[in-house]
N, C-alpha and C positions, 0 to 999 in steps of 0.2 A: 824310764821317764823320771823316776825318783832321783836317780843319780844326777840328771840334768837340773832338776829342781834344787837339790842341795848345793850343787856347785854354783848355780846361778844366784841362789840366795846368799851364799858366802861372798860371791863377787859383788853383789848389791850392798852388802855390809862393809865393803872395802877391805875385806880380809883376803887379800890377794894371794898370800902364801898358802893359807888354808884352802882356798879354792883351787889353787894349782895342785896341791897335794891330793885333794879329793878327786880332781880330774884324772890324775895319774892312777890312783887306786881304782876308781870306778872304771876307767878305761881298760885296765888290765883284766878286771872281772868280766866286763862285757866282751872283750876279745876272747877270753877263755871260754865263755859261753858259746860264742859262734864257732870256735874251733871244735869244741866237743860236739856240737850239733852237726857240724860237717862230717866228723868221723862216724857219728851214729848213723847218718843217712848213707854214707859210703858202705858201712857194714851191712845195713839193711838191704841195699841194692845188690851187693855181692851174695848175700844169703838168698834173696829171691831169685837171682839168676841161676843159682845152683839147684834150686828146686824144680826148674823147668825141665821137662823130659824132652829130649831131642829125638826127632824122627830121622833115621838115616835112609837115604834113597837106595 
């Protein structure tokens, strides 16, 4: 939310180059956050699936 506010404010001040730079930088940070969250969830799911005891018929 803060990234959008900063970028929007720079765009409002007609600092187009700075708003573009902040959009690129914040975009990379947000993308990195979602990628790390995806891998953490994937790791948690595989860890939980290995803890399940299987019953063989």
